[in-house]
Structure formats: structure tokens, C-alpha cells
C-alpha positions in Angstrom: -16.4 -3.9 -16.5 -18.3 -3.3 -13.0 -16.1 -1.7 -10.5 -16.8 -1.0 -6.8 -14.8 0.4 -3.7 -16.0 -1.0 -0.2 -14.9 -0.8 3.3 -13.2 -4.1 4.0 -14.8 -6.9 5.6 -13.3 -9.9 7.6 -14.0 -11.9 4.4 -11.7 -9.7 2.6 -8.7 -11.0 4.7 -7.2 -13.7 2.2 -7.8 -11.4 -0.9 -5.8 -8.5 0.9 -3.1 -11.0 1.7 -2.9 -12.4 -1.7 -2.9 -9.1 -3.4 0.0 -7.9 -1.2 2.1 -11.0 -2.0 1.4 -10.6 -5.7 2.1 -6.7 -5.8 5.2 -7.4 -3.9 6.6 -10.3 -6.2 5.8 -7.9 -9.2 7.2 -4.6 -7.7 10.1 -5.2 -5.5 12.5 -7.6 -7.1 15.4 -5.2 -8.7 18.7 -6.1 -10.0 20.2 -2.3 -9.9 19.6 -2.3 -6.0 20.3 -5.9 -5.4 17.0 -7.2 -4.3 16.3 -10.5 -5.7 13.1 -12.4 -6.4 14.1 -14.9 -3.7 14.7 -11.9 -1.2 10.9 -10.9 -2.0 9.7 -14.5 -1.9 11.3 -14.8 1.6 9.7 -11.7 2.8 6.1 -12.7 1.3 6.7 -16.1 3.3 7.3 -14.1 6.6 4.5 -11.7 5.8 2.1 -14.7 5.4 3.6 -16.4 8.7 3.1 -13.4 10.6 -0.4 -12.1 9.2 -3.3 -13.2 11.3 -7.2 -12.9 10.7 -7.8 -11.4 14.0 -5.4 -8.6 13.7 -6.9 -7.8 10.4 -10.4 -7.7 11.8 -9.1 -5.6 14.8 -7.5 -3.3 12.0 -10.6 -2.8 9.9 -12.8 -2.4 13.1 -10.4 0.7 14.3 -12.0 3.9 13.6 -8.5 5.4 13.2 -7.7 3.0 10.4 -9.1 2.9 7.0 -8.9 -0.1 4.8 -10.8 -0.2 1.4 -11.0 -2.8 -1.3 -11.6 -2.5 -4.9 -13.8 -5.1 -6.8 -14.1 -5.5 -10.5 -17.0 -7.9 -11.3 -16.9 -9.1 -7.8 -13.4 -9.9 -8.0 -11.2 -8.2 -5.2 -8.4 -6.5 -7.4 -6.6 -3.8 -4.7 -6.9 -2.1 -1.6 -5.8 0.7 0.3 -4.8 1.1 4.0 -4.4 4.6 5.7 -4.3 5.6 9.2 -4.8 8.8 11.3 -3.6 7.5 14.6 -0.1 9.2 14.1 0.9 12.7 13.0 1.4 12.9 10.2 -1.5 11.0 8.8 -0.3 8.1 6.7 -1.0 5.9 3.6 0.5 2.5 4.6 -0.5 0.7 1.3 -2.1 1.2 -1.9 -1.8 -2.2 -4.1 -3.7 -3.0 -7.2 -3.4 -6.5 -9.1 -0.6 -5.9 -12.1 -3.5 -7.0 -14.6 -5.8 -4.3 -13.3 -3.4 -1.3 -13.0 -3.8 1.7 -15.3 -7.6 1.3 -15.3 -8.6 4.1 -12.7 -8.6 1.8 -9.9 -5.9 3.1 -7.9 -7.1 6.7 -8.3 -10.4 5.8 -7.1 -8.9 4.2 -4.1 -6.6 7.2 -3.4 -9.3 9.7 -3.6 -11.4 7.9 -1.2 -8.3 7.6 1.2 -7.7 11.4 0.9 -11.1 12.3 1.5 -11.3 10.1 4.6 -8.0 11.6 5.8 -9.0 15.2 5.2 -6.6 18.0 4.6 -6.1 19.3 8.1 -2.6 17.5 8.7 0.3 16.5 6.5 0.0 13.0 4.6 3.0 10.8 4.4 3.8 7.5 2.6 6.8 5.5 1.7 7.7 4.1 -1.7 10.5 2.5 -3.2 13.0 4.7 -4.9 13.0 2.6 -8.0 9.3 2.4 -8.3 9.0 5.4 -10.8 5.4 4.2 -11.5 4.1 4.7 -8.2 6.2 7.9 -7.7 4.6 9.4 -10.6 1.1 8.1 -9.3 1.5 9.8 -6.1 2.8 12.9 -7.5 -0.3 13.0 -9.8 -2.2 13.5 -6.3 0.1 16.4 -5.2 2.6 14.5 -3.3 6.2 15.6 -3.3 9.4 13.7 -2.3 10.4 14.5 1.1 13.7 12.7 1.5 15.0 9.2 2.5 12.5 7.1 4.5 14.1 5.0 7.2 11.2 2.4 7.6 11.9 -0.9 9.8 9.4 -2.5 7.4 11.6 -2.0 4.3 14.0 -4.4 5.8 14.0 -8.0 4.3 14.5 -11.4 6.2 17.6 -11.6 3.7 19.1 -8.5 5.5 18.7 -6.4 2.4 16.6 -3.3 2.8 14.4 -1.7 0.1 15.5 1.8 -0.5 12.4 4.1 0.2 11.7 7.8 -0.1 9.2 9.5 1.9 6.5 11.6 -0.2 4.3 14.3 1.5 1.1 15.7 0.8 1.2 19.1 2.6 -2.0 20.1 4.9 -3.9 23.2 3.5 
């Protein structure tokens, strides 16, 4: 397996959009909290409808934003998006295709993002309360639960909300 971590380019737009949809469909439906596959399909359709390549190009051109992709044998299999334009710093997304998870790819992405973000300010992220795998992943990097997160992005077109916690990595 030949893997590489690279800054995203404009040509990565479609792959990043596809990975987002695949990971959402795999991760977010949850019978216990009442989030159905249909809820997530509607959310991914809305995401695609609102997604624009021009905005993606602006994002990857902004020095306060960090979007890096992971490739395995030339195939884009994951990405991480972080930003320093707010305090605290934020990790917005860390997604790896399901069939490439548990192979160290997410760890490579996270280590790069944490290095880029630095340790002079706290770093926060949101994660679904029921995504125990992701919570454990973030805890491995020193993040701790910091309470309920009220992120407008967690509201679905159906009117349901993905329950989230905020996790924080304290500055040094």
C-alpha cells in the first residue's frame, strides 16, 4: 500500500465531496437517536446541492484553512479540514472511507492537522454522541469531552438534529 498525505488541490473537489457523502451515509444513521438513512440521504443531497467548486477553491487557497487529502495507490481515500480563523482553533472534518479505516490513515491526517494548528490555542471539534469509534480516536490524540455542542450544521433537512458533543484539546 502506497499512501500519501497532500494539500488538497482544486481537482480534489469531487473526491472530497464523494468521501463526505459516503462517510455520512455510513456513520450517521442511528436507530437509537432516530436518525434514519433517509434523513442522511436528504442531508447529503442538500450538501451536494449547496456545494460549489469555487468555494472549495477559495477554502484551499485561504492560509487560515487547512484541507489535506490522503491517497492510497493514487486513490483519494480521506481528508481532514481544520481552521485557525476562529478562537479556539477548529477541526471541522476528519473523514476516511470505511474500507480504509483502521489502517493509520486518519492518524496521519490528524497528526498533520495538529502540527499545522500548533499548541498555542485550544482546539475543538464536534462529534456525534453515538460515534464511539471517532470519540475514541480523538481521545487517543488527547481530546477530552467538553459538553454538548449546539452546531447549526447538526440540523438535518428533516428537522432532526444529530446530537453532538464538543471535544477539546487544551493548549500547552
